[in-house]
A tleap script that builds the chain and sets N, CA, C and O, in Angstrom:
source leaprc.protein.ff14SB
mol = sequence {
  NMET THR SER ALA ILE TYR ALA LEU GLU ILE
  LEU SER ASP LYS ARG ALA ILE GLN SER LEU
  VAL GLU VAL ALA GLN ASN ASP ASP SER PHE
  GLY VAL ARG ARG SER ALA THR VAL VAL LEU
  GLY GLU VAL GLY ASP ILE THR THR ILE PRO
  SER LEU GLU LYS LEU GLU ARG ASP SER PRO
  TYR LYS THR VAL GLN LYS ALA ALA LYS GLN
  ALA ILE GLU THR ILE ARG HIE ARG THR GLN
  GLY HIE PRO LYS ALA PRO PRO ILE THR ALA
  PRO CLYS
}
set mol.1.N position { 6.509 -1.436 8.426 }
set mol.1.CA position { 6.422 -2.762 9.121 }
set mol.1.C position { 7.504 -3.452 9.345 }
set mol.1.O position { 7.382 -4.657 9.565 }
set mol.2.N position { 8.427 -3.020 9.341 }
set mol.2.CA position { 9.789 -3.973 9.534 }
set mol.2.C position { 9.757 -4.250 10.759 }
set mol.2.O position { 10.096 -5.406 11.011 }
set mol.3.N position { 9.272 -3.162 12.239 }
set mol.3.CA position { 9.148 -2.986 13.311 }
set mol.3.C position { 8.100 -3.902 13.622 }
set mol.3.O position { 8.135 -4.290 14.790 }
set mol.4.N position { 7.147 -4.377 12.900 }
set mol.4.CA position { 5.419 -5.235 13.230 }
set mol.4.C position { 6.718 -6.902 12.933 }
set mol.4.O position { 6.575 -7.978 13.513 }
set mol.5.N position { 7.811 -6.586 11.937 }
set mol.5.CA position { 8.331 -7.825 11.632 }
set mol.5.C position { 8.811 -8.087 13.028 }
set mol.5.O position { 8.497 -9.188 13.481 }
set mol.6.N position { 9.617 -7.171 13.915 }
set mol.6.CA position { 10.224 -7.456 15.198 }
set mol.6.C position { 9.715 -8.050 16.058 }
set mol.6.O position { 10.071 -9.127 16.537 }
set mol.7.N position { 8.700 -7.304 16.373 }
set mol.7.CA position { 7.995 -7.297 17.260 }
set mol.7.C position { 7.099 -9.012 17.187 }
set mol.7.O position { 6.936 -9.680 18.208 }
set mol.8.N position { 6.554 -9.529 15.620 }
set mol.8.CA position { 6.499 -11.184 15.767 }
set mol.8.C position { 7.924 -12.132 16.256 }
set mol.8.O position { 7.850 -13.208 16.850 }
set mol.9.N position { 9.139 -11.478 15.869 }
set mol.9.CA position { 9.894 -12.471 16.438 }
set mol.9.C position { 9.600 -12.457 18.260 }
set mol.9.O position { 9.511 -13.433 19.005 }
set mol.10.N position { 9.522 -11.349 18.516 }
set mol.10.CA position { 9.192 -11.634 20.306 }
set mol.10.C position { 8.876 -12.575 20.659 }
set mol.10.O position { 9.454 -13.350 21.421 }
set mol.11.N position { 7.066 -12.727 19.727 }
set mol.11.CA position { 6.457 -13.623 20.308 }
set mol.11.C position { 6.612 -15.270 20.282 }
set mol.11.O position { 6.488 -16.244 21.025 }
set mol.12.N position { 6.990 -14.901 18.834 }
set mol.12.CA position { 7.840 -16.920 18.389 }
set mol.12.C position { 7.118 -17.843 18.531 }
set mol.12.O position { 7.495 -19.013 18.592 }
set mol.13.N position { 5.759 -17.382 18.619 }
set mol.13.CA position { 4.629 -18.683 18.761 }
set mol.13.C position { 4.015 -18.579 17.133 }
set mol.13.O position { 3.967 -17.640 16.339 }
set mol.14.N position { 3.369 -20.689 17.014 }
set mol.14.CA position { 3.420 -20.334 16.247 }
set mol.14.C position { 2.582 -19.771 14.699 }
set mol.14.O position { 2.828 -19.996 13.514 }
set mol.15.N position { 1.325 -18.815 15.511 }
set mol.15.CA position { 0.917 -17.743 14.416 }
set mol.15.C position { 1.396 -16.771 14.013 }
set mol.15.O position { 0.835 -16.205 13.076 }
set mol.16.N position { 2.555 -16.246 14.549 }
set mol.16.CA position { 3.544 -15.329 14.491 }
set mol.16.C position { 4.178 -16.165 13.425 }
set mol.16.O position { 3.964 -15.897 12.243 }
set mol.17.N position { 4.760 -16.923 13.691 }
set mol.17.CA position { 6.083 -17.324 12.463 }
set mol.17.C position { 4.881 -17.641 11.146 }
set mol.17.O position { 5.291 -17.279 10.044 }
set mol.18.N position { 3.981 -18.041 11.154 }
set mol.18.CA position { 3.571 -18.082 9.866 }
set mol.18.C position { 2.975 -16.986 9.781 }
set mol.18.O position { 2.003 -17.366 9.127 }
set mol.19.N position { 2.814 -15.939 9.936 }
set mol.19.CA position { 2.699 -14.124 9.775 }
set mol.19.C position { 3.607 -14.041 9.470 }
set mol.19.O position { 3.477 -13.202 8.579 }
set mol.20.N position { 5.224 -14.437 9.526 }
set mol.20.CA position { 6.042 -14.200 8.651 }
set mol.20.C position { 6.673 -15.437 7.896 }
set mol.20.O position { 7.891 -15.336 7.747 }
set mol.21.N position { 6.221 -16.330 7.502 }
set mol.21.CA position { 6.274 -16.554 6.492 }
set mol.21.C position { 5.423 -16.463 5.467 }
set mol.21.O position { 6.075 -16.746 4.462 }
set mol.22.N position { 4.146 -16.182 5.133 }
set mol.22.CA position { 3.377 -15.257 4.824 }
set mol.22.C position { 3.975 -13.949 4.128 }
set mol.22.O position { 3.972 -13.773 2.909 }
set mol.23.N position { 4.620 -12.827 5.311 }
set mol.23.CA position { 5.380 -11.772 4.625 }
set mol.23.C position { 5.977 -12.327 3.891 }
set mol.23.O position { 5.722 -12.105 2.707 }
set mol.24.N position { 7.099 -13.355 4.242 }
set mol.24.CA position { 8.300 -13.699 3.465 }
set mol.24.C position { 7.725 -13.870 1.998 }
set mol.24.O position { 8.445 -13.455 1.091 }
set mol.25.N position { 6.430 -14.471 1.648 }
set mol.25.CA position { 6.829 -14.976 0.424 }
set mol.25.C position { 5.751 -14.061 -0.472 }
set mol.25.O position { 5.350 -14.272 -1.617 }
set mol.26.N position { 5.470 -13.134 0.311 }
set mol.26.CA position { 3.844 -12.076 -0.861 }
set mol.26.C position { 4.261 -10.854 -0.098 }
set mol.26.O position { 4.430 -9.991 -0.958 }
set mol.27.N position { 4.379 -10.615 0.460 }
set mol.27.CA position { 4.602 -8.778 0.774 }
set mol.27.C position { 5.140 -7.875 -0.666 }
set mol.27.O position { 5.927 -8.368 -1.475 }
set mol.28.N position { 4.640 -6.682 -0.782 }
set mol.28.CA position { 4.927 -6.060 -2.339 }
set mol.28.C position { 6.452 -5.543 -2.199 }
set mol.28.O position { 7.208 -5.418 -3.163 }
set mol.29.N position { 6.839 -5.223 -0.676 }
set mol.29.CA position { 7.927 -4.904 -0.908 }
set mol.29.C position { 9.167 -6.113 -0.677 }
set mol.29.O position { 8.918 -7.140 -0.045 }
set mol.30.N position { 10.577 -5.829 -1.304 }
set mol.30.CA position { 11.513 -7.068 -1.172 }
set mol.30.C position { 11.967 -6.654 0.297 }
set mol.30.O position { 12.134 -7.494 1.182 }
set mol.31.N position { 12.158 -5.247 0.484 }
set mol.31.CA position { 13.039 -4.960 1.606 }
set mol.31.C position { 12.067 -5.976 2.699 }
set mol.31.O position { 12.444 -6.889 3.433 }
set mol.32.N position { 10.787 -5.454 2.492 }
set mol.32.CA position { 10.015 -6.471 4.119 }
set mol.32.C position { 10.299 -7.628 3.791 }
set mol.32.O position { 10.672 -8.239 4.793 }
set mol.33.N position { 10.327 -8.677 2.277 }
set mol.33.CA position { 9.855 -10.088 2.215 }
set mol.33.C position { 11.569 -10.485 3.046 }
set mol.33.O position { 11.732 -11.614 3.510 }
set mol.34.N position { 12.730 -9.405 3.134 }
set mol.34.CA position { 13.700 -9.766 3.168 }
set mol.34.C position { 14.292 -9.473 5.012 }
set mol.34.O position { 15.337 -9.709 5.618 }
set mol.35.N position { 12.663 -8.715 5.449 }
set mol.35.CA position { 12.921 -9.005 6.923 }
set mol.35.C position { 13.042 -9.696 7.412 }
set mol.35.O position { 13.882 -10.089 8.222 }
set mol.36.N position { 11.705 -10.197 6.785 }
set mol.36.CA position { 11.276 -11.214 7.504 }
set mol.36.C position { 11.550 -12.506 7.646 }
set mol.36.O position { 11.343 -13.247 8.607 }
set mol.37.N position { 12.235 -12.804 6.181 }
set mol.37.CA position { 13.085 -13.582 6.483 }
set mol.37.C position { 14.073 -14.009 7.074 }
set mol.37.O position { 14.100 -15.208 7.353 }
set mol.38.N position { 15.334 -13.025 7.489 }
set mol.38.CA position { 15.752 -12.728 8.335 }
set mol.38.C position { 15.192 -13.077 10.071 }
set mol.38.O position { 15.805 -13.581 11.012 }
set mol.39.N position { 14.252 -12.732 9.995 }
set mol.39.CA position { 14.260 -13.031 11.682 }
set mol.39.C position { 13.614 -14.199 11.833 }
set mol.39.O position { 13.467 -14.858 12.863 }
set mol.40.N position { 13.158 -14.460 10.507 }
set mol.40.CA position { 12.246 -16.791 10.667 }
set mol.40.C position { 13.882 -16.759 10.944 }
set mol.40.O position { 14.113 -16.709 12.152 }
set mol.41.N position { 14.978 -16.775 10.182 }
set mol.41.CA position { 15.977 -17.509 10.511 }
set mol.41.C position { 16.789 -17.115 12.176 }
set mol.41.O position { 17.415 -17.966 12.807 }
set mol.42.N position { 16.628 -15.919 12.568 }
set mol.42.CA position { 16.379 -15.261 13.773 }
set mol.42.C position { 15.676 -16.378 14.816 }
set mol.42.O position { 16.180 -16.853 15.834 }
set mol.43.N position { 14.474 -16.619 14.292 }
set mol.43.CA position { 13.504 -17.370 15.553 }
set mol.43.C position { 13.687 -18.916 15.655 }
set mol.43.O position { 13.246 -19.668 16.523 }
set mol.44.N position { 14.634 -19.281 14.286 }
set mol.44.CA position { 14.790 -20.583 14.351 }
set mol.44.C position { 14.461 -21.904 14.377 }
set mol.44.O position { 15.063 -22.959 14.580 }
set mol.45.N position { 12.828 -21.418 13.998 }
set mol.45.CA position { 12.130 -22.663 14.027 }
set mol.45.C position { 12.034 -23.554 12.548 }
set mol.45.O position { 11.638 -23.186 11.442 }
set mol.46.N position { 12.634 -25.043 13.071 }
set mol.46.CA position { 12.852 -25.852 11.841 }
set mol.46.C position { 11.946 -26.121 11.058 }
set mol.46.O position { 12.342 -26.677 10.033 }
set mol.47.N position { 10.582 -25.902 11.147 }
set mol.47.CA position { 9.556 -26.440 10.521 }
set mol.47.C position { 9.347 -25.248 9.347 }
set mol.47.O position { 8.573 -25.360 8.396 }
set mol.48.N position { 10.352 -23.885 9.666 }
set mol.48.CA position { 10.277 -23.537 8.554 }
set mol.48.C position { 10.990 -23.395 7.506 }
set mol.48.O position { 10.912 -22.501 6.663 }
set mol.49.N position { 12.227 -24.953 7.582 }
set mol.49.CA position { 13.097 -24.524 6.626 }
set mol.49.C position { 12.319 -24.800 5.183 }
set mol.49.O position { 12.897 -24.223 4.262 }
set mol.50.N position { 11.288 -25.457 4.820 }
set mol.50.CA position { 10.653 -25.550 3.865 }
set mol.50.C position { 10.191 -24.284 2.682 }
set mol.50.O position { 10.535 -24.093 1.515 }
set mol.51.N position { 9.226 -23.537 3.640 }
set mol.51.CA position { 9.493 -22.270 3.700 }
set mol.51.C position { 10.220 -21.512 2.956 }
set mol.51.O position { 9.894 -20.890 1.944 }
set mol.52.N position { 11.641 -21.607 3.708 }
set mol.52.CA position { 12.764 -20.833 3.517 }
set mol.52.C position { 13.310 -21.610 2.267 }
set mol.52.O position { 13.235 -20.929 1.244 }
set mol.53.N position { 13.761 -22.680 2.114 }
set mol.53.CA position { 14.008 -23.652 0.720 }
set mol.53.C position { 13.052 -22.853 -0.875 }
set mol.53.O position { 13.480 -22.626 -2.006 }
set mol.54.N position { 11.715 -22.631 -0.278 }
set mol.54.CA position { 11.033 -22.731 -1.184 }
set mol.54.C position { 11.350 -20.711 -1.683 }
set mol.54.O position { 11.182 -20.441 -2.872 }
set mol.55.N position { 11.721 -19.673 -0.828 }
set mol.55.CA position { 11.888 -18.293 -0.964 }
set mol.55.C position { 13.198 -18.607 -1.423 }
set mol.55.O position { 13.344 -18.042 -2.507 }
set mol.56.N position { 14.469 -19.399 -1.028 }
set mol.56.CA position { 15.742 -19.408 -1.717 }
set mol.56.C position { 15.457 -19.863 -3.104 }
set mol.56.O position { 16.317 -19.515 -3.913 }
set mol.57.N position { 14.506 -20.525 -3.561 }
set mol.57.CA position { 14.320 -20.968 -5.065 }
set mol.57.C position { 13.903 -20.270 -5.802 }
set mol.57.O position { 14.450 -19.896 -6.840 }
set mol.58.N position { 12.292 -19.811 -5.176 }
set mol.58.CA position { 11.595 -19.329 -6.238 }
set mol.58.C position { 11.712 -17.758 -5.836 }
set mol.58.O position { 11.393 -17.112 -6.834 }
set mol.59.N position { 11.924 -17.211 -5.152 }
set mol.59.CA position { 12.110 -15.717 -4.989 }
set mol.59.C position { 12.671 -14.562 -6.289 }
set mol.59.O position { 13.764 -14.578 -6.855 }
set mol.60.N position { 11.420 -13.523 -6.528 }
set mol.60.CA position { 11.848 -13.132 -7.943 }
set mol.60.C position { 13.466 -12.028 -7.053 }
set mol.60.O position { 14.332 -11.442 -7.702 }
set mol.61.N position { 13.422 -12.055 -6.322 }
set mol.61.CA position { 14.426 -10.988 -5.294 }
set mol.61.C position { 15.882 -11.897 -4.896 }
set mol.61.O position { 15.676 -12.935 -4.268 }
set mol.62.N position { 17.219 -11.582 -5.206 }
set mol.62.CA position { 18.287 -11.912 -5.110 }
set mol.62.C position { 18.651 -11.788 -2.982 }
set mol.62.O position { 19.176 -12.532 -2.153 }
set mol.63.N position { 18.200 -10.847 -2.964 }
set mol.63.CA position { 18.458 -10.076 -1.372 }
set mol.63.C position { 17.610 -11.178 -0.190 }
set mol.63.O position { 17.891 -11.563 0.945 }
set mol.64.N position { 16.316 -11.455 -1.249 }
set mol.64.CA position { 15.172 -12.297 -0.130 }
set mol.64.C position { 16.065 -13.725 -0.192 }
set mol.64.O position { 16.381 -14.209 0.894 }
set mol.65.N position { 16.592 -14.597 -1.745 }
set mol.65.CA position { 17.078 -15.669 -1.651 }
set mol.65.C position { 18.450 -15.559 -0.839 }
set mol.65.O position { 18.614 -16.456 -0.011 }
set mol.66.N position { 19.104 -14.940 -0.907 }
set mol.66.CA position { 20.139 -14.621 -0.028 }
set mol.66.C position { 20.644 -14.706 1.474 }
set mol.66.O position { 21.670 -14.936 2.115 }
set mol.67.N position { 18.779 -14.252 1.717 }
set mol.67.CA position { 18.462 -13.925 3.444 }
set mol.67.C position { 18.130 -15.476 3.607 }
set mol.67.O position { 18.834 -16.120 4.386 }
set mol.68.N position { 17.039 -16.152 2.878 }
set mol.68.CA position { 16.704 -17.227 2.978 }
set mol.68.C position { 17.877 -18.472 2.907 }
set mol.68.O position { 17.544 -19.461 3.560 }
set mol.69.N position { 18.912 -18.553 2.363 }
set mol.69.CA position { 19.961 -19.605 1.797 }
set mol.69.C position { 20.151 -19.204 3.382 }
set mol.69.O position { 19.500 -19.891 4.170 }
set mol.70.N position { 20.982 -18.154 3.931 }
set mol.70.CA position { 21.271 -17.896 5.606 }
set mol.70.C position { 20.891 -17.900 6.511 }
set mol.70.O position { 21.615 -17.829 7.504 }
set mol.71.N position { 19.483 -17.992 6.580 }
set mol.71.CA position { 17.997 -18.135 7.544 }
set mol.71.C position { 18.759 -19.630 8.053 }
set mol.71.O position { 19.193 -19.894 9.174 }
set mol.72.N position { 18.751 -20.796 6.375 }
set mol.72.CA position { 18.087 -22.218 6.049 }
set mol.72.C position { 19.568 -22.577 7.252 }
set mol.72.O position { 19.425 -23.147 8.334 }
set mol.73.N position { 20.674 -22.160 6.792 }
set mol.73.CA position { 22.146 -22.454 7.532 }
set mol.73.C position { 22.089 -22.110 8.930 }
set mol.73.O position { 22.167 -23.070 9.695 }
set mol.74.N position { 21.983 -21.084 9.391 }
set mol.74.CA position { 21.348 -20.794 10.889 }
set mol.74.C position { 20.923 -21.466 11.609 }
set mol.74.O position { 21.354 -21.717 12.734 }
set mol.75.N position { 19.761 -21.985 10.953 }
set mol.75.CA position { 18.864 -22.696 11.348 }
set mol.75.C position { 19.237 -24.536 11.973 }
set mol.75.O position { 18.988 -25.353 12.861 }
set mol.76.N position { 19.940 -24.320 10.800 }
set mol.76.CA position { 20.697 -25.970 10.566 }
set mol.76.C position { 21.904 -25.721 11.776 }
set mol.76.O position { 21.927 -26.359 12.829 }
set mol.77.N position { 22.599 -24.979 11.511 }
set mol.77.CA position { 23.567 -24.594 12.582 }
set mol.77.C position { 22.604 -25.062 14.149 }
set mol.77.O position { 22.571 -26.199 14.618 }
set mol.78.N position { 22.124 -24.230 14.537 }
set mol.78.CA position { 21.718 -23.979 15.950 }
set mol.78.C position { 21.045 -25.790 16.000 }
set mol.78.O position { 21.782 -26.484 16.701 }
set mol.79.N position { 20.242 -26.321 15.598 }
set mol.79.CA position { 19.520 -27.502 15.816 }
set mol.79.C position { 20.594 -28.574 15.164 }
set mol.79.O position { 20.092 -29.585 14.675 }
set mol.80.N position { 21.865 -28.454 15.119 }
set mol.80.CA position { 22.872 -29.678 15.476 }
set mol.80.C position { 24.060 -29.290 17.165 }
set mol.80.O position { 25.177 -29.689 17.496 }
set mol.81.N position { 23.117 -28.419 17.765 }
set mol.81.CA position { 23.595 -28.873 19.445 }
set mol.81.C position { 24.955 -27.532 19.128 }
set mol.81.O position { 25.919 -27.439 19.888 }
set mol.82.N position { 24.740 -26.435 17.674 }
set mol.82.CA position { 25.308 -25.223 18.208 }
set mol.82.C position { 25.304 -23.767 18.666 }
set mol.82.O position { 26.161 -23.008 18.215 }
set mol.83.N position { 24.242 -23.261 19.676 }
set mol.83.CA position { 23.368 -22.695 20.180 }
set mol.83.C position { 23.957 -21.280 19.880 }
set mol.83.O position { 23.331 -20.351 20.391 }
set mol.84.N position { 25.338 -20.880 18.948 }
set mol.84.CA position { 26.029 -19.592 18.540 }
set mol.84.C position { 25.786 -19.475 17.668 }
set mol.84.O position { 26.716 -18.748 17.317 }
set mol.85.N position { 25.208 -19.592 16.838 }
set mol.85.CA position { 24.762 -19.650 15.224 }
set mol.85.C position { 25.000 -18.425 14.682 }
set mol.85.O position { 24.221 -17.546 15.051 }
set mol.86.N position { 26.120 -18.015 13.671 }
set mol.86.CA position { 26.250 -16.370 13.336 }
set mol.86.C position { 25.047 -15.969 12.802 }
set mol.86.O position { 24.255 -16.617 12.118 }
set mol.87.N position { 24.976 -14.420 13.326 }
set mol.87.CA position { 24.359 -13.856 13.022 }
set mol.87.C position { 23.853 -13.329 11.534 }
set mol.87.O position { 24.604 -12.912 10.653 }
set mol.88.N position { 22.606 -13.428 11.464 }
set mol.88.CA position { 21.994 -13.018 10.013 }
set mol.88.C position { 22.897 -11.080 9.725 }
set mol.88.O position { 22.583 -10.083 10.374 }
set mol.89.N position { 23.756 -11.117 8.833 }
set mol.89.CA position { 23.644 -9.796 8.398 }
set mol.89.C position { 22.993 -9.193 7.073 }
set mol.89.O position { 22.519 -9.706 6.060 }
set mol.90.N position { 23.165 -7.943 7.493 }
set mol.90.CA position { 22.619 -7.141 6.096 }
set mol.90.C position { 23.497 -6.858 4.635 }
set mol.90.O position { 24.493 -6.191 4.356 }
set mol.91.N position { 22.638 -7.668 3.934 }
set mol.91.CA position { 23.470 -7.259 2.355 }
set mol.91.C position { 24.149 -6.010 2.256 }
set mol.91.O position { 23.701 -4.926 2.630 }
set mol.92.N position { 25.827 -6.339 1.460 }
set mol.92.CA position { 25.963 -4.947 1.720 }
set mol.92.C position { 26.446 -4.384 0.005 }
set mol.92.O position { 26.666 -3.193 -0.214 }
savepdb mol mol.pdb
quit
């Protein structure tokens, strides 16, 4: 499933982004949810911030909450005129 998530990132269209949001919110695997969240940050679509904020606040998985927070920061950084936002890294 993770490969499919990264394939959707390449598309970066509204359908792909909506699919990533749905996966991040609903997939049975916390790892897949986290991966989808990371990709949302990398895509950088500002319209995903409300969904990412909900994930950060409501996800039962700490790794997803952390990834959502970092994705939000990355998107905000990029949209403030800083195209070289720090990459999202995997938790240790």
